[in-house]
N, C-alpha and C positions, 0 to 999 in steps of 0.2 A: 458312435462313428459315424467316418466319412460316407454320406449317400453323392456318387458322381451323379446318378441320372437312375430316369424309369425306363423298366421296361415294358417294351412296349406290346402292340397284334403284331408284328415281326417276330418279335422274339418269344411274343409266345407259340406262335402257329411250329415254333422248330422241336420242340420237345414234348414232353408228357407233363401232367402233374398233377399227379394225386397230395390228395389231401386226407391225412387224419385226425376227423375232429376231436376223440374221443382220447388221441394220444396224444395230441396238438403234433404231430409230424406232418410237413412236410415233403413231398419225393422229387428231385425234377431229372428226369431223365433221356437220353438220344432218343433210347428204344423206348416204344406204342407194349403197355400192361396187357398181359392176359384178362378182354370182355366179361375172361367165363371164372376171375375172384373175386368180378360182383352182382349184386343180388341182379342188377336190372341195368341197361343201356340203352339210351335214346340218343338217332343222333340230331345236331345243331347247324343247322344257319353259320356258311361264313362266309363273307363277303369281305375286296378288296376295300382297307381302311374304315375297317367297323367292326367289333365286336363279337363275341356269340352271337346265335337269336337260337332263342327256345319257347313255346309254343306253349299256353296257359286256358283255360276253359274258365268261362262264368257266367253261372247260373242259363240262361240260352243261350248263350254267344260261342263258340268255339272260336278256334285261333287264333287267340292274341297270342302277337308275335311280342318278345320282350330280350331287346341288348343284355346282356349278363355283365355289368358295370361294378367289377371289382376294388377297382378307388371308391367307390361309397360304399357307406353303410348300407343305408336306404336306396328304395330305386324310386321311379315318381310316374304317376301316369300320367295322361293326356288333359288336357283340363273338362275338356268335355266327353269324357269317360267317368271325373269326379260328380260328373250333371248325374245325371246317369244310374249311378252308384247310389244318388243325393233321391233320386225319383224313389229307389229301387229299397231303401229306408237300409242300404250294407253297408253309410257312412255310421261309424261307428264316436268318431273324432275328431274335429275338424282344427286347428289351431291360429289360426296368421302368422306368418314372419315375414318384415322386412330386412332388407338385404341392399346393401348398396353399389353399383357398380361406374363402370365409367359410362352408363344410359341415363343415371340417376337413379333415384331409390325406388325398387319394385319387392314387390311384395306377394308371396304366394302361399299356400292352407299343405299342412300336414293332415292324411290323412290313415284310420286305419277302415281292414276292412272288414266287417265285423263276423262276413262271412261268403260263401261263392266263392273266393278265385281257388282254383285247380288245376295242379298239377299232374299229368301223367299218374290220371285218379288218384289222385292223393288231396285231400282240399288240407292248405297251408293254413286256416283258421284265420286267426288275425294280424295282418303286419302291417307295417309303415309304411307308408308310398309319397312321396311328395305331388303336388300340384305341377304337372310341368304345362306350359305356353306356348313351346317350339313343337309338343304334340308329341314328344317324345317318350316312350315303354319302356324304362328301363329297374333291370331288377340288381339288389345289391346284396353285400357279405350276411345281412342278413332272411337274407335265401336260403344260401348258399352254407348257414352254419349249422340248417335242421337239418342239415344228413350228420350221418354215424359219421361216414367215409365217402369220399367222391371223385371224380380222376374226368380234366378234362384230356382228350385222348384225340388234338388238331393232325392228325397222319388221316384216322378215320371219320375223324372229322363226328367224333361220338364223345356223351356226355354218362360214366358213368358213376351209379354209388347204390348207394346202402344205404338204405332207411324203413326201422318199423313205425315212421308218425314223422311229419313233418310239420301236424300239430301246434300252430300257440293260442294262443288266448289270453286277456287282459295284458295288450303288450301296451306296457307302459310308455309315457312320452318321457322324451331324453331332452334334456336340456341342456343345445345347441352353446355354448365360446366360439367367439370366431379366433384369431390369432392365425397376424402374422408374423413375415422372416424380414428386418431390417437393418442392413447397418450391422451380420451378423448377434444380430438378438432377435427374442422370440416375441409377441408384444402379444400379454391374452388382453381381450378384451370382454366386460363387460355391465351389465348393467345392475344400480343394488336398488331397491325399491322407493328410493326418493330421484330417481329416474336420470343424477350422473354417471358420467363418463367415467372409466373406473382404470388404469393401468395397472398391471405388474411385467416386471418387464427383466428375461433373464440373459445372465450374460456367457454367449457360446463360449 
């Protein structure tokens, strides 16, 4: 299908969004669903030009604010918090990754927290988070996929959900393959065992 645009936060605020991860359903409505149909509902913070914000706990630290980023499969944590996790032996996996942008070659780390991160008294268990040098804390679809079903109700600034557990263990690292769109082509890039750059081009 043709994609003419991306829905931003202003459009997000005009509707209620209900996701059923079991049935693989998304229901978008103008009217707010009844909160009583969900096991739990929590408030979230909403600010101008910002994503919804919810709070987590970790060990002895309360009220760690995370932005919900539905564009990302995984979230991110500030680099100084990564140092804290290393000192507390909460990091199970660290992989350095290289990326190129207009400022040159950058590197970051993908990390798995072995335990300790808690949302609303529910332990997340293992979760993959990227190290962020801009001090941002975000949580991605890996978090939302753990609920049986959930709803964002912007008119009430509520996040409602059903879940017996959101705990995951043994989160496996996922290989990232970079793609780009240029001249009506999608180009996939990866490195083989001898580090030569390979290209696969698909005509749209």
